[in-house]
SENU-465463 format. One line per field, with one value per atom (N, C-alpha, C): x, y, z; residue in one letter; atom name. Coordinates in Angstrom, 3 decimals. Layout:
N
u: c(X	...)
v: c(Y	...)
w: c(Z	...)
res: c(A	...)
atom: c(CA	...)
% end
This chain:
261
u: c(77.950	78.872	78.576	78.389	78.061	79.310	79.081	80.194	81.189	80.701	81.596	82.585	82.096	82.971	83.872	83.617	84.435	85.497	85.550	86.572	87.932	88.983	90.327	90.578	91.103	91.313	92.595	92.700	93.926	94.183	93.162	93.340	93.746	93.085	93.404	94.828	95.258	96.605	97.646	97.422	98.356	98.408	97.258	97.219	98.026	97.873	98.589	100.094	100.513	101.940	102.486	101.708	102.126	102.281	101.371	101.444	102.705	102.979	104.157	105.428	105.495	106.682	106.839	105.745	105.829	106.293	105.797	106.239	107.745	108.270	109.710	110.499	109.888	110.562	110.435	109.244	108.931	108.790	108.599	108.433	109.780	110.276	111.578	111.652	110.558	110.588	110.635	109.737	109.702	111.000	111.594	112.816	113.980	113.959	115.052	114.988	113.837	113.657	114.490	114.919	115.657	114.962	115.432	114.877	114.977	116.128	116.343	115.537	115.411	114.660	113.180	112.691	111.277	111.004	112.056	111.924	110.956	111.159	110.311	108.868	108.704	107.351	106.616	107.331	106.729	106.248	107.086	106.705	105.484	105.506	104.399	103.096	103.156	101.949	101.419	102.311	101.884	101.126	101.635	100.951	99.620	99.517	98.243	97.205	97.662	96.761	96.258	97.182	96.820	95.843	96.068	95.174	93.758	93.645	92.331	91.665	92.462	91.923	91.411	92.206	91.836	90.575	90.356	89.182	88.010	88.176	87.125	86.676	87.654	87.395	87.578	86.494	86.571	87.057	86.531	86.961	88.414	88.817	90.213	91.120	90.678	91.465	91.659	90.592	90.683	91.747	91.748	92.709	94.127	94.292	95.627	96.231	95.412	95.921	96.469	95.806	96.308	97.665	97.823	99.108	100.200	99.845	100.814	101.196	100.212	100.481	101.400	101.224	102.096	103.546	103.792	105.167	105.722	104.910	105.359	105.747	104.913	105.194	106.411	106.586	107.763	109.041	109.054	110.234	110.505	109.451	109.632	110.135	109.631	110.054	111.512	111.908	113.312	114.200	113.767	114.555	114.675	113.616	113.674	114.691	114.690	115.595	117.062	117.316	118.702	119.114	118.182	118.495	118.521	117.949	117.932	116.950	115.721	114.670	113.509	112.521	111.378	110.094	109.103	107.785	107.233	107.472	107.027	107.631	108.912	109.575	109.000	108.683	108.074	106.765	105.930	104.632	104.779	105.714	105.933	106.462	107.431	107.993	106.915	106.054	104.991	104.004	103.624	102.685	103.257	104.527	105.162	105.244	105.574	105.695	104.347	103.291	101.965	101.517	101.772	101.408	102.237	103.549	104.456	104.118	103.694	103.442	101.991	101.182	99.794	99.511	100.259	100.035	98.670	98.039	96.696	95.643	96.030	95.127	95.514	96.820	97.288	97.925	97.979	98.560	97.682	98.324	97.543	97.692	98.348	98.491	97.185	96.872	95.647	95.939	95.032	95.133	93.721	93.294	91.921	91.741	92.859	92.745	93.801	93.582	94.546	95.873	95.825	97.056	97.903	97.261	97.985	98.624	97.890	98.427	99.683	99.641	100.799	101.986	101.730	102.815	103.433	102.591	103.092	103.902	103.429	104.088	105.525	105.686	107.021	107.918	107.379	108.163	108.625	107.736	108.080	109.164	109.090	110.099	111.471	111.492	112.759	113.332	112.469	112.916	113.427	113.075	113.533	114.930	115.543	116.924	117.143	116.086	116.280	116.970	117.871	118.618	118.014	117.075	116.442	114.971	114.138	112.709	112.492	113.515	113.384	113.767	114.318	114.641	113.370	113.472	112.320	111.545	111.912	111.288	112.111	111.571	112.372	112.894	114.163	114.748	114.224	113.574	113.058	111.633	111.028	109.694	109.725	108.620	108.556	108.863	109.550	110.078	109.009	107.836	106.782	106.320	106.150	105.690	106.745	107.999	109.071	109.161	109.028	109.045	107.924	106.738	105.588	105.891	106.491	106.746	107.790	108.870	109.884	109.343	108.501	107.886	106.951	106.183	105.284	106.065	107.155	107.967	108.529	109.048	109.606	108.522	107.329	106.230	105.783	105.887	105.422	106.245	107.470	108.280	108.344	107.428	107.296	108.020	108.745	109.459	108.523	107.757	106.723	106.324	105.689	105.143	103.894	103.620	102.459	101.141	101.122	99.868	100.143	99.101	99.254	99.590	99.171	99.493	101.001	101.681	103.144	103.790	103.237	103.779	103.587	102.421	102.166	103.146	103.449	104.437	105.801	106.106	107.369	107.374	106.239	106.139	106.436	105.848	106.072	107.541	108.123	109.537	110.422	110.136	110.940	110.738	109.522	109.279	110.136	110.272	111.114	112.574	113.029	114.424	114.673	113.672	113.794	113.881	113.039	113.061	114.418	115.003	116.321	117.391	117.256	118.248	118.215	117.060	116.943	117.792	118.155	118.967	120.461	120.785	122.192	122.485	123.597	123.968	124.604	123.781	124.250	123.177	123.340	122.332	122.101	123.170	123.035	122.207	122.418	121.652	120.183	119.893	118.503	117.824	118.549	118.001	117.714	118.630	118.457	117.265	117.159	116.061	114.714	114.689	113.450	113.054	114.044	113.767	113.212	113.795	113.303	111.856	111.568	110.209	109.222	109.565	108.680	108.492	109.569	109.487	108.519	108.576	107.665	106.228	106.012	104.659	104.114	104.960	104.541	104.163	104.953	104.668	103.316	103.019	101.731	100.594	100.798	99.786	99.529	100.592	100.443	99.607	99.839	99.064	97.600	97.357	95.980	95.344	96.139	95.682	95.341	96.183	96.065	97.323	97.140	98.291	98.821	100.036	100.537	100.715	101.086	101.259	99.928	98.871	97.540	97.070	97.287	96.849	97.513	98.820	99.535	99.123	98.901	98.475	97.129	96.199	94.894	95.029	95.952	96.169	96.788	97.722	98.319	97.253	96.356	95.279	94.342	94.071	93.223	93.901	95.194	95.933	95.877	96.040	96.034	94.696	93.578	92.246	92.073	92.457	92.247	93.140	94.383	95.280	94.858	94.365	93.863	92.641	91.825	90.691	91.201	92.233	92.824	93.321	94.036	94.556	93.431	92.365	91.253	90.562	90.364	89.690	90.520	91.805	92.677	92.726	92.745	92.746	91.459	90.328	89.035	88.988	89.811	89.866	90.777	91.392	92.299	93.681	94.027	95.335	96.216	97.517	98.459	98.683	98.862	99.050	100.277	101.306	102.527	102.287	101.263	100.989	100.036	99.410	98.445	99.173	98.532	99.128	98.802	99.576	99.323	97.938	97.522	96.193	95.099	95.250	94.262	94.190	95.353	95.385	94.830	95.144	94.662	93.142	92.583	91.128	90.459	91.027	90.472	90.644	91.736	91.969	90.868	90.563	89.489	88.142	87.927	86.702	86.618	87.757	87.797	87.426	87.913	87.579	86.082	85.532	84.090	83.252	83.761	83.039	83.249	84.056	84.274	85.255	86.090	87.098	88.288)
v: c(103.084	104.107	104.406	105.706	106.026	106.008	106.061	105.926	107.062	108.280	109.429	109.260	108.734	108.616	107.397	106.485	105.279	105.382	106.499	106.662	106.891	106.621	106.809	108.284	108.584	109.983	110.560	110.570	111.040	112.504	113.345	114.778	115.055	114.368	114.571	114.135	113.027	112.537	113.516	114.009	114.969	116.251	116.672	117.865	117.648	116.469	116.162	116.118	115.467	115.410	116.824	117.665	119.041	119.808	119.587	120.258	119.836	118.532	118.034	118.601	118.628	119.173	120.670	121.392	122.817	123.026	122.177	122.268	122.058	121.150	120.899	122.113	122.882	124.060	125.281	125.450	126.730	126.707	125.529	125.461	125.127	125.999	125.745	124.394	124.002	122.726	121.550	121.560	120.444	120.357	121.508	121.528	120.890	120.966	120.415	118.899	118.308	116.887	115.980	114.859	113.822	112.485	111.458	110.120	109.772	110.061	109.678	110.535	111.838	112.693	112.349	111.760	111.388	109.984	109.268	107.851	107.620	108.312	108.089	108.507	109.587	110.019	108.984	108.335	107.288	106.129	105.736	104.649	105.052	106.285	106.762	106.800	107.298	107.367	105.969	105.016	103.633	103.072	103.328	102.848	103.550	104.801	105.507	104.917	104.453	103.740	102.467	101.726	100.480	100.748	101.841	102.178	102.452	103.130	103.382	102.082	101.164	99.858	99.100	99.110	98.365	98.915	100.208	100.828	100.951	100.371	100.442	101.884	102.776	104.206	104.563	104.547	104.770	106.175	107.179	108.549	108.754	108.129	108.207	107.520	106.374	105.634	106.469	107.113	107.964	109.044	109.664	110.728	110.189	109.067	108.517	107.958	107.393	106.926	108.100	109.246	110.436	110.849	110.823	111.174	110.200	108.912	107.911	108.131	108.463	108.736	109.944	110.939	112.111	111.698	110.815	110.358	109.621	108.803	108.069	109.046	110.057	111.048	111.896	112.219	112.976	112.196	110.912	110.085	109.985	109.802	109.696	111.014	112.137	113.454	113.721	113.376	113.536	112.683	111.460	110.571	111.132	111.755	112.380	113.524	114.313	115.466	115.039	113.917	113.447	112.490	112.191	111.308	109.834	109.463	108.048	107.251	107.720	107.093	108.073	107.732	108.632	107.995	108.828	108.329	107.420	107.765	106.909	105.513	105.439	104.137	103.350	104.045	103.375	102.704	103.444	102.924	101.823	102.013	101.005	99.709	99.822	98.623	97.858	98.596	97.952	97.246	97.896	97.289	96.007	96.049	94.856	93.734	94.084	93.058	92.408	93.218	92.676	91.721	92.095	91.222	89.947	90.096	88.946	87.962	88.477	87.604	87.134	87.479	86.998	86.333	85.278	84.600	83.931	83.687	83.106	84.136	85.405	86.477	86.963	87.199	87.772	86.740	85.465	84.421	83.191	82.022	80.793	79.835	80.293	79.426	79.407	78.260	78.101	78.265	78.903	79.038	79.104	78.020	77.933	78.389	78.639	79.043	80.077	80.777	81.781	81.123	79.900	79.201	78.928	78.536	78.287	79.565	80.663	81.959	82.299	82.094	82.397	81.517	80.230	79.325	79.750	80.078	80.537	81.813	82.705	83.986	83.755	82.834	82.560	81.934	81.034	80.417	81.454	82.362	83.401	84.324	84.649	85.519	84.836	83.523	82.794	82.800	82.692	82.727	84.103	85.132	86.491	86.751	85.739	85.885	85.820	85.650	85.553	84.233	84.295	83.106	82.416	83.055	82.482	82.869	81.963	82.287	83.340	83.571	84.566	85.971	86.088	87.416	88.234	89.514	90.391	90.634	89.935	90.224	91.327	92.544	93.669	93.444	93.749	93.631	94.662	95.709	96.772	96.510	95.391	95.065	94.874	95.159	94.793	93.303	92.951	91.593	90.507	90.725	89.712	89.522	90.621	90.544	89.902	90.232	89.637	88.135	87.728	86.295	85.578	86.185	85.602	85.455	86.482	86.462	85.410	85.292	84.295	82.884	82.700	81.388	81.042	82.025	81.807	81.426	82.143	81.861	80.441	80.059	78.708	77.649	77.936	76.969	76.734	77.753	77.621	76.624	76.327	75.330	74.036	73.886	72.631	72.535	73.613	73.571	74.082	73.149	73.547	72.354	72.654	71.603	71.016	69.756	69.083	69.620	69.972	70.433	71.367	72.066	73.057	72.426	71.170	70.512	70.351	70.000	69.880	71.228	72.279	73.614	74.014	73.679	74.007	73.266	72.032	71.291	71.971	72.531	73.252	74.511	75.184	76.358	75.967	74.858	74.374	74.011	73.371	72.998	74.234	75.259	76.489	77.214	77.134	77.745	77.066	75.751	75.018	75.399	75.568	75.966	77.382	78.255	79.607	79.568	78.747	78.624	78.121	77.175	76.654	77.730	78.561	79.618	80.667	80.834	81.837	81.490	80.211	79.784	79.955	80.420	80.603	82.094	82.534	83.952	84.224	84.160	84.387	85.180	86.493	87.354	87.057	86.715	86.421	85.165	84.142	82.898	83.159	83.951	84.277	84.985	85.941	86.680	85.747	84.827	83.881	82.958	82.451	81.528	82.247	83.499	84.265	84.474	84.760	84.907	83.630	82.484	81.200	80.958	81.313	81.139	82.015	83.285	84.188	83.723	83.224	82.730	81.551	80.669	79.522	79.971	80.997	81.525	82.107	82.826	83.376	82.247	81.177	80.030	79.417	79.344	78.799	79.712	81.011	81.966	81.786	81.583	81.384	80.149	79.080	77.857	78.036	78.936	79.232	80.280	80.744	81.783	83.087	83.400	84.649	85.476	86.739	87.618	88.034	87.633	87.931	89.418	90.177	91.625	92.270	91.898	92.433	91.971	90.701	90.142	90.862	91.069	91.748	93.208	93.852	95.254	95.404	94.479	94.520	94.331	93.454	93.233	94.460	95.111	96.341	97.415	97.520	98.502	98.175	96.881	96.460	96.794	96.509	96.844	98.348	99.130	100.591	101.090	100.556	100.970	100.667	99.469	99.062	99.833	100.075	100.787	102.251	102.836	104.210	104.286	103.244	103.182	103.176	102.375	102.324	103.707	104.364	105.707	106.692	106.646	107.586	107.362	106.090	105.793	106.249	106.038	106.455	107.976	108.623	110.083	110.635	109.975	110.420	110.308	109.425	109.274	110.320	111.145	112.156	111.621	110.462	109.861	110.020	109.834	109.727	108.252	107.909	106.509	105.907	106.739	106.221	105.803	106.412	106.108	104.934	104.486	103.383	102.066	101.176	99.856	98.942	97.875	96.891	96.286	96.048	95.482	96.416	97.725	98.688	98.684	98.700	98.723	97.429	96.306	95.017	94.921	95.426	95.417	96.254	97.416	98.281	97.644	96.941	96.235	95.194	94.454	93.453	94.108	95.297	96.041	96.452	96.863	97.224	96.022	94.841	93.624	93.324	93.483	93.226	94.180	95.390	96.367	96.167	95.169	94.876	95.777	96.468	97.363	96.578)
w: c(80.100	79.632	78.169	77.810	76.431	75.559	74.227	73.291	73.427	73.755	73.859	75.010	76.159	77.330	77.262	76.323	76.219	75.140	74.405	73.378	74.024	73.256	73.784	74.101	75.285	75.701	75.110	73.800	73.149	73.459	73.303	73.532	74.978	75.917	77.334	77.656	77.026	77.273	76.738	75.531	74.949	75.770	76.278	77.112	78.392	79.005	80.242	79.998	78.915	78.589	78.392	77.705	77.485	78.780	79.737	81.040	81.788	81.798	82.507	81.889	80.577	79.915	80.193	80.264	80.583	82.020	82.933	84.321	84.426	83.648	83.669	83.146	82.272	81.733	82.642	83.266	83.896	85.414	86.029	87.481	88.137	89.034	89.673	90.382	91.079	91.804	90.834	89.855	88.895	88.108	87.808	87.016	87.763	89.102	89.904	90.081	89.786	90.094	89.186	89.775	89.059	89.307	88.621	88.867	90.351	90.964	92.352	93.324	93.037	93.959	93.966	92.877	92.779	93.312	93.659	94.018	95.168	96.284	97.457	97.187	96.424	96.087	95.258	94.356	93.530	94.400	95.364	96.271	97.095	97.607	98.430	97.641	96.405	95.584	95.277	95.084	94.818	96.010	97.214	98.407	98.616	98.206	98.327	97.372	96.202	95.297	95.969	96.588	97.276	98.410	99.151	100.255	99.755	98.610	98.016	97.588	97.061	96.668	97.892	98.955	100.155	100.809	100.688	101.306	100.337	99.124	98.095	97.848	97.850	97.669	96.196	95.438	93.999	93.658	94.352	94.057	94.457	95.579	95.989	94.994	94.487	93.504	92.241	91.790	90.606	90.796	91.973	92.256	92.371	93.069	93.291	92.010	91.136	89.846	89.035	89.154	88.486	89.017	90.351	90.951	90.523	90.429	89.994	88.533	87.697	86.286	86.145	87.004	86.975	87.167	88.115	88.359	87.146	86.526	85.336	84.238	84.027	82.982	83.335	84.607	85.014	84.734	85.091	84.833	83.329	82.546	81.099	80.522	81.020	80.528	80.872	82.093	82.491	81.589	81.312	80.459	79.041	78.549	77.218	77.209	78.261	78.338	78.385	79.037	79.180	78.070	77.164	76.047	76.388	77.538	77.935	77.079	77.030	76.232	76.154	75.334	75.153	75.677	75.902	76.290	75.203	73.963	72.853	72.968	73.334	73.471	74.650	75.744	76.900	76.487	75.778	75.361	74.319	73.379	72.342	72.938	73.859	74.495	75.250	75.953	76.712	75.790	74.703	73.753	73.178	72.788	72.211	73.229	74.478	75.520	75.807	75.879	76.152	75.047	73.810	72.681	72.724	72.972	72.985	74.088	75.241	76.391	76.475	75.492	75.443	74.091	73.777	72.492	72.404	73.551	73.555	73.151	73.137	72.694	71.309	71.117	69.855	68.927	69.353	68.526	68.507	68.319	68.177	69.360	70.439	71.610	72.398	73.015	73.790	75.285	75.991	77.445	77.992	78.618	79.096	80.532	81.241	82.652	82.986	84.105	84.559	84.935	85.487	85.848	84.611	83.516	82.276	81.761	81.870	81.441	82.241	83.558	84.406	84.042	83.780	83.406	82.075	81.114	79.812	79.960	80.823	81.059	81.547	82.508	83.040	81.978	81.173	80.107	79.095	78.736	77.768	78.314	79.598	80.193	80.184	80.413	80.367	78.955	77.953	76.565	76.165	76.930	76.644	77.202	77.784	78.226	79.725	80.511	81.948	82.293	83.256	83.640	84.860	85.512	86.700	86.723	87.204	87.342	88.421	89.250	90.316	89.856	88.658	88.140	87.974	88.261	88.093	89.361	90.462	91.753	92.405	92.520	93.020	94.434	94.638	95.959	96.931	96.406	97.264	97.744	97.340	97.840	99.355	100.054	101.471	101.623	102.686	102.826	102.719	103.347	103.273	101.838	101.122	99.747	98.853	99.087	98.284	98.526	99.799	100.114	99.362	99.353	98.648	97.167	96.567	95.123	94.739	95.510	95.145	95.340	96.362	96.562	95.408	94.949	93.819	92.573	92.330	91.140	91.185	92.346	92.484	92.320	92.864	92.796	91.358	90.507	89.122	88.315	88.795	88.101	88.909	89.893	90.620	91.934	92.342	93.627	94.709	95.292	96.245	97.099	98.221	99.079	98.439	98.782	98.198	98.740	100.021	100.619	101.784	102.235	103.297	104.642	104.877	106.145	106.306	105.203	105.255	105.551	104.989	105.225	106.687	107.249	108.651	109.554	109.214	110.001	109.913	108.744	108.594	109.459	109.570	110.437	111.882	112.323	113.695	113.893	112.883	112.956	113.100	112.279	112.330	113.661	114.226	115.532	116.601	116.494	117.430	117.308	116.073	115.859	116.374	116.230	116.764	118.285	118.898	120.363	120.847	120.121	120.500	120.367	119.324	119.092	120.191	120.842	121.897	123.115	123.238	124.379	124.116	122.929	122.550	122.413	122.958	122.860	121.503	120.491	119.123	118.376	118.328	117.715	116.250	115.527	114.101	113.883	114.723	114.611	114.899	115.936	116.264	115.100	114.516	113.379	112.207	111.939	110.839	111.083	112.309	112.616	112.601	113.044	112.975	111.512	110.666	109.240	108.634	109.001	108.492	108.931	110.185	110.701	109.929	109.732	108.995	107.552	106.938	105.565	105.484	106.482	106.515	106.718	107.538	107.758	106.452	105.719	104.424	103.471	103.500	102.634	102.981	104.287	104.714	104.256	104.379	103.913	102.421	101.664	100.210	99.911	100.654	100.431	100.835	101.782	102.181	101.257	100.277	99.338	100.071	101.062	101.814	101.551	101.220	101.018	102.392	102.757	104.109	104.364	103.323	103.490	103.878	103.167	103.467	104.833	105.131	106.408	107.581	107.479	108.557	108.648	107.508	107.527	108.231	107.975	108.640	110.144	110.535	111.959	112.615	111.916	112.447	112.618	111.636	111.731	112.899	113.107	114.230	115.561	115.649	116.862	117.122	116.048	116.183	116.693	116.165	116.631	118.110	118.501	119.898	120.859	120.442	121.339	121.479	120.400	120.493	121.416	121.398	122.325	123.763	124.016	125.359	125.759	124.852	125.145	125.459	124.633	124.823	126.161	126.515	127.774	128.977	128.899	129.996	130.073	128.925	128.893	129.484	129.169	129.706	131.236	131.774	133.241	133.884	133.028	133.554	133.841	133.249	133.468	132.227	132.443	131.336	131.039	129.762	129.380	130.070	130.294	130.922	132.372	133.012	134.425	134.606	133.522	133.614	133.846	134.592	134.817	133.641	133.540	132.495	132.670	133.901	134.170	133.640	133.883	133.401	131.880	131.254	129.787	129.206	129.851	129.362	129.474	130.557	130.717	129.624	129.343	128.297	126.914	126.736	125.464	125.237	126.269	126.159	125.931	126.490	126.234	124.769	124.204	122.779	121.919	122.302	121.555	121.647	122.846	123.020	122.182	121.958	121.159	119.652	119.320	117.903	117.217	117.991	117.405	116.857)
res: c(M	M	M	D	D	D	S	S	S	A	A	A	S	S	S	S	S	S	T	T	T	L	L	L	P	P	P	V	V	V	D	D	D	E	E	E	F	F	F	L	L	L	E	E	E	L	L	L	V	V	V	G	G	G	I	I	I	V	V	V	R	R	R	R	R	R	L	L	L	R	R	R	R	R	R	E	E	E	C	C	C	P	P	P	W	W	W	D	D	D	R	R	R	E	E	E	Q	Q	Q	T	T	T	H	H	H	Q	Q	Q	S	S	S	L	L	L	R	R	R	E	E	E	G	G	G	L	L	L	I	I	I	E	E	E	E	E	E	T	T	T	Y	Y	Y	E	E	E	V	V	V	V	V	V	E	E	E	S	S	S	L	L	L	D	D	D	S	S	S	N	N	N	N	N	N	S	S	S	S	S	S	G	G	G	L	L	L	R	R	R	N	N	N	E	E	E	L	L	L	G	G	G	D	D	D	L	L	L	L	L	L	L	L	L	H	H	H	I	I	I	L	L	L	L	L	L	H	H	H	A	A	A	T	T	T	I	I	I	A	A	A	E	E	E	E	E	E	T	T	T	G	G	G	E	E	E	F	F	F	S	S	S	L	L	L	R	R	R	E	E	E	V	V	V	M	M	M	S	S	S	D	D	D	L	L	L	S	S	S	Q	Q	Q	K	K	K	L	L	L	V	V	V	R	R	R	R	R	R	H	H	H	P	P	P	H	H	H	V	V	V	F	F	F	G	G	G	D	D	D	R	R	R	K	K	K	A	A	A	E	E	E	S	S	S	A	A	A	D	D	D	T	T	T	V	V	V	R	R	R	Q	Q	Q	N	N	N	W	W	W	E	E	E	Q	Q	Q	L	L	L	K	K	K	M	M	M	H	H	H	E	E	E	G	G	G	R	R	R	K	K	K	S	S	S	V	V	V	L	L	L	E	E	E	G	G	G	V	V	V	P	P	P	G	G	G	T	T	T	L	L	L	P	P	P	A	A	A	L	L	L	Q	Q	Q	R	R	R	A	A	A	M	M	M	R	R	R	V	V	V	Q	Q	Q	E	E	E	R	R	R	A	A	A	A	A	A	R	R	R	V	V	V	G	G	G	F	F	F	D	D	D	W	W	W	D	D	D	N	N	N	S	S	S	D	D	D	D	D	D	V	V	V	L	L	L	R	R	R	K	K	K	V	V	V	V	V	V	E	E	E	E	E	E	A	A	A	G	G	G	E	E	E	L	L	L	A	A	A	S	S	S	A	A	A	L	L	L	S	S	S	V	V	V	E	E	E	D	D	D	G	G	G	K	K	K	L	L	L	R	R	R	E	E	E	E	E	E	E	E	E	L	L	L	G	G	G	D	D	D	F	F	F	L	L	L	F	F	F	A	A	A	V	V	V	V	V	V	N	N	N	Y	Y	Y	A	A	A	R	R	R	H	H	H	L	L	L	K	K	K	I	I	I	D	D	D	P	P	P	E	E	E	T	T	T	S	S	S	L	L	L	R	R	R	L	L	L	T	T	T	V	V	V	E	E	E	K	K	K	F	F	F	T	T	T	R	R	R	R	R	R	F	F	F	R	R	R	F	F	F	V	V	V	E	E	E	E	E	E	Q	Q	Q	I	I	I	R	R	R	D	D	D	R	R	R	G	G	G	Q	Q	Q	D	D	D	I	I	I	E	E	E	A	A	A	A	A	A	T	T	T	L	L	L	R	R	R	E	E	E	M	M	M	D	D	D	D	D	D	L	L	L	W	W	W	N	N	N	E	E	E	A	A	A	K	K	K	R	R	R	R	R	R	G	G	G	L	L	L)
atom: c(N	CA	C	N	CA	C	N	CA	C	N	CA	C	N	CA	C	N	CA	C	N	CA	C	N	CA	C	N	CA	C	N	CA	C	N	CA	C	N	CA	C	N	CA	C	N	CA	C	N	CA	C	N	CA	C	N	CA	C	N	CA	C	N	CA	C	N	CA	C	N	CA	C	N	CA	C	N	CA	C	N	CA	C	N	CA	C	N	CA	C	N	CA	C	N	CA	C	N	CA	C	N	CA	C	N	CA	C	N	CA	C	N	CA	C	N	CA	C	N	CA	C	N	CA	C	N	CA	C	N	CA	C	N	CA	C	N	CA	C	N	CA	C	N	CA	C	N	CA	C	N	CA	C	N	CA	C	N	CA	C	N	CA	C	N	CA	C	N	CA	C	N	CA	C	N	CA	C	N	CA	C	N	CA	C	N	CA	C	N	CA	C	N	CA	C	N	CA	C	N	CA	C	N	CA	C	N	CA	C	N	CA	C	N	CA	C	N	CA	C	N	CA	C	N	CA	C	N	CA	C	N	CA	C	N	CA	C	N	CA	C	N	CA	C	N	CA	C	N	CA	C	N	CA	C	N	CA	C	N	CA	C	N	CA	C	N	CA	C	N	CA	C	N	CA	C	N	CA	C	N	CA	C	N	CA	C	N	CA	C	N	CA	C	N	CA	C	N	CA	C	N	CA	C	N	CA	C	N	CA	C	N	CA	C	N	CA	C	N	CA	C	N	CA	C	N	CA	C	N	CA	C	N	CA	C	N	CA	C	N	CA	C	N	CA	C	N	CA	C	N	CA	C	N	CA	C	N	CA	C	N	CA	C	N	CA	C	N	CA	C	N	CA	C	N	CA	C	N	CA	C	N	CA	C	N	CA	C	N	CA	C	N	CA	C	N	CA	C	N	CA	C	N	CA	C	N	CA	C	N	CA	C	N	CA	C	N	CA	C	N	CA	C	N	CA	C	N	CA	C	N	CA	C	N	CA	C	N	CA	C	N	CA	C	N	CA	C	N	CA	C	N	CA	C	N	CA	C	N	CA	C	N	CA	C	N	CA	C	N	CA	C	N	CA	C	N	CA	C	N	CA	C	N	CA	C	N	CA	C	N	CA	C	N	CA	C	N	CA	C	N	CA	C	N	CA	C	N	CA	C	N	CA	C	N	CA	C	N	CA	C	N	CA	C	N	CA	C	N	CA	C	N	CA	C	N	CA	C	N	CA	C	N	CA	C	N	CA	C	N	CA	C	N	CA	C	N	CA	C	N	CA	C	N	CA	C	N	CA	C	N	CA	C	N	CA	C	N	CA	C	N	CA	C	N	CA	C	N	CA	C	N	CA	C	N	CA	C	N	CA	C	N	CA	C	N	CA	C	N	CA	C	N	CA	C	N	CA	C	N	CA	C	N	CA	C	N	CA	C	N	CA	C	N	CA	C	N	CA	C	N	CA	C	N	CA	C	N	CA	C	N	CA	C	N	CA	C	N	CA	C	N	CA	C	N	CA	C	N	CA	C	N	CA	C	N	CA	C	N	CA	C	N	CA	C	N	CA	C	N	CA	C	N	CA	C	N	CA	C	N	CA	C	N	CA	C	N	CA	C	N	CA	C	N	CA	C	N	CA	C	N	CA	C	N	CA	C	N	CA	C	N	CA	C	N	CA	C	N	CA	C	N	CA	C	N	CA	C	N	CA	C	N	CA	C	N	CA	C	N	CA	C	N	CA	C	N	CA	C	N	CA	C	N	CA	C	N	CA	C	N	CA	C	N	CA	C	N	CA	C	N	CA	C	N	CA	C	N	CA	C	N	CA	C	N	CA	C	N	CA	C	N	CA	C	N	CA	C	N	CA	C	N	CA	C	N	CA	C	N	CA	C	N	CA	C	N	CA	C	N	CA	C	N	CA	C	N	CA	C	N	CA	C	N	CA	C	N	CA	C	N	CA	C	N	CA	C	N	CA	C	N	CA	C	N	CA	C	N	CA	C	N	CA	C	N	CA	C	N	CA	C	N	CA	C	N	CA	C	N	CA	C	N	CA	C	N	CA	C	N	CA	C)
% end
């Protein structure tokens, strides 16, 4: 990368901020937006960034990061208009937080490993006024991801299993409790035991250093590929999927597996 392309994009950033502010003044759609009306779009754009990352799509990532930045600037612009806070304050707060939470870079504290950095990070956040190590884990995260995050937070202060074998035994134990709950006509108990089982599975994934959200998403995508193959094959036979027997669909499913789908 040459020196010209590696300089800070100050002019481009100012131009982008100016465009967003003009849109808020002159575009009927942009002018109507609020923090809440943009909420779902922000979530969707975030997932599109993740999808680009998962597919190693560099050009897609470049585009999706731009869309995500647009949402950030829109929220900051709305906040400026309503007197909540300014874009300058957003950037200043972030800069101060990054410096404060990286004393091994900007101060005299030592950190020789990523694990040490994470431990220091949690300690610093507690010193900033948090009353629980679990504070800051958004309640709106997908359940598997949230379970992973709260388990990680607890583990950083020593509340964790000693090894993955113990966690696997806990998974088996929770599976047994779920099976027992199925014999009882109590929907709430079944729901609770299923939750405990899933939580234990997430814990096992964490000990295996596997992200359960990613793992399940890959499996869903695999299921989707194989089931679409089944649908296509049945359609090619001139049949409707609803009229196919389970045996027919199962045979085609196994064919999809043999083909590596």
